[in-house]
C-alpha positions as CSV (number, residue, x, y, z in Angstrom):
1,M,44.3,-55.4,16.5
2,A,41.1,-53.8,17.2
3,S,40.2,-50.6,15.5
4,I,38.4,-47.6,17.1
5,K,35.1,-46.8,15.5
6,G,34.0,-43.5,14.6
7,N,30.6,-44.3,16.6
8,D,33.0,-44.4,19.9
9,R,34.4,-40.8,19.3
10,I,31.3,-38.3,20.1
11,L,31.6,-34.7,20.1
12,F,30.2,-33.1,23.2
13,I,29.8,-29.4,24.9
14,K,29.8,-29.1,28.6
15,Q,27.0,-27.5,30.0
16,N,27.0,-27.0,33.9
17,D,28.7,-30.1,35.1
18,D,27.6,-32.4,32.0
19,Y,29.0,-33.4,28.7
20,I,25.9,-33.1,26.4
21,P,26.3,-34.5,22.8
22,I,25.8,-32.5,19.7
23,A,22.7,-33.7,18.2
24,C,23.0,-36.6,15.8
25,L,26.5,-36.1,14.3
26,T,27.7,-38.1,11.4
27,S,31.1,-37.0,11.8
28,N,33.6,-34.9,13.6
29,S,37.4,-34.6,13.4
30,I,40.0,-32.7,15.1
31,S,43.1,-31.5,13.4
32,E,46.3,-29.7,14.7
33,S,49.0,-27.8,13.1
34,T,52.3,-26.4,14.4
35,Q,53.8,-23.1,13.4
36,M,57.5,-23.8,12.7
37,F,60.2,-21.1,13.5
38,E,63.1,-21.1,11.3
39,T,66.5,-21.4,12.7
40,T,70.1,-21.1,11.3
41,T,73.1,-23.3,12.5
42,R,76.4,-23.6,11.1
43,A,76.2,-27.5,11.8
44,S,73.1,-28.0,9.3
45,G,75.5,-28.0,6.3
46,G,73.2,-25.7,4.2
47,W,70.1,-27.3,5.3
48,K,67.1,-25.5,6.6
49,T,66.6,-26.1,10.5
50,S,63.4,-25.1,12.3
51,L,61.9,-25.6,15.8
52,P,58.0,-25.8,16.6
53,D,56.4,-22.7,18.0
54,N,53.0,-22.0,18.2
55,Q,50.5,-24.8,18.0
56,Q,46.5,-24.6,17.0
57,Y,43.8,-27.0,16.4
58,N,40.3,-27.2,14.9
59,I,37.3,-29.4,15.5
60,S,35.1,-29.9,12.5
61,F,31.7,-31.7,12.7
62,S,28.6,-32.4,10.9
63,G,25.3,-34.0,11.5
64,I,21.5,-34.0,11.0
65,N,19.4,-31.4,13.0
66,Q,17.4,-33.1,15.8
67,L,15.5,-31.9,18.8
68,T,17.5,-34.1,21.3
69,G,20.9,-33.2,22.5
70,I,22.5,-29.8,21.7
71,S,20.5,-28.5,18.6
72,V,21.9,-26.5,15.9
73,E,19.6,-23.6,17.3
74,T,21.7,-23.8,20.3
75,L,24.9,-23.9,18.3
76,Q,24.0,-20.9,16.7
77,I,23.2,-18.9,19.8
78,L,26.4,-19.8,21.2
79,K,28.4,-18.7,17.8
80,R,26.3,-15.5,17.4
81,N,27.1,-14.6,21.1
82,R,31.0,-15.5,20.9
83,V,30.5,-17.8,24.1
84,K,33.6,-19.7,25.1
85,I,32.6,-23.3,25.3
86,I,34.2,-26.4,26.8
87,W,34.1,-29.4,24.4
88,G,34.9,-32.8,25.0
89,I,35.4,-36.0,22.6
90,G,34.8,-39.6,23.8
91,T,32.1,-41.7,24.8
92,A,29.2,-40.8,27.2
93,D,31.3,-42.8,29.7
94,D,34.7,-41.7,29.1
95,I,35.7,-38.0,27.9
96,V,39.3,-38.7,26.4
97,E,40.2,-35.1,25.5
98,E,38.8,-31.7,26.2
99,G,39.5,-28.3,25.9
100,F,38.0,-24.6,25.0
101,G,37.0,-23.1,22.1
102,Y,34.6,-20.9,20.0
103,F,32.3,-21.7,17.2
104,T,33.8,-20.2,14.2
105,E,31.8,-21.6,11.2
106,L,28.2,-23.0,11.3
107,S,26.0,-23.9,8.3
108,V,22.4,-25.3,7.9
109,N,21.0,-26.9,4.9
110,D,17.6,-27.5,4.6
111,D,16.7,-29.3,1.4
112,V,13.0,-29.9,0.4
113,N,12.0,-33.6,1.5
114,Q,15.4,-34.0,3.1
115,D,16.6,-34.0,6.8
116,S,18.0,-30.8,8.0
117,V,21.7,-31.2,8.1
118,F,24.5,-28.9,9.5
119,S,28.3,-28.5,9.8
120,G,30.5,-26.5,12.0
121,T,34.1,-25.8,13.1
122,I,35.1,-25.1,16.9
123,E,38.7,-23.1,16.9
124,G,40.7,-24.5,20.0
125,V,41.7,-22.1,22.8
126,G,44.8,-23.1,24.6
127,I,46.0,-26.5,25.3
128,P,43.6,-29.4,24.9
129,T,43.9,-31.8,27.8
130,Q,44.3,-35.6,26.8
131,N,43.7,-38.6,29.0
132,L,47.5,-40.1,28.9
133,S,46.4,-43.6,30.2
134,A,46.6,-44.8,26.4
135,L,50.3,-44.5,26.7
136,G,50.5,-46.9,29.6
137,A,53.0,-44.7,31.4
138,T,53.6,-41.0,32.0
139,L,54.7,-39.2,29.1
140,E,58.5,-38.8,30.4
141,D,58.7,-42.5,30.8
142,F,57.1,-43.1,27.5
143,L,59.6,-40.9,25.7
144,A,62.7,-42.6,27.6
145,D,64.8,-45.1,25.9
146,F,66.2,-48.0,27.9
147,N,69.2,-46.1,29.2
148,G,67.0,-43.3,30.9
149,D,67.4,-40.7,28.3
150,L,64.7,-39.0,26.9
151,I,64.2,-39.8,22.9
152,A,63.4,-36.0,22.2
153,D,64.3,-32.8,23.8
């Protein structure tokens, strides 16, 4: 089974119609969470029940400051001016996930005789869109059991 390498998951910012990579990233990650709404049913036998409610996601990244790609100075301007960005994750040839967001954190570390490094966070806004071709079927077909019933409602 082939694994996906971190080198194949680059974080881009959309500028005009092009996705431009954030300069020399050493890591990027996306985390998602769902707020659960507590429910009560008689059939639960005293067990807690809940349903998914609001969802959110954040993208964390870090890298080495460079003069090519989108520099940390550009990121600072976008953050300070509260610019809503379009981000994308994927390769230069294939963006597999994209969405809107704001830079909420950005830090730069300039140690003497070391490379200038930076890190930051993008807080997602709205629903990220994902290339569903990885499922090999539509989402509904993927979730259907062999009797035509959905696995989850």
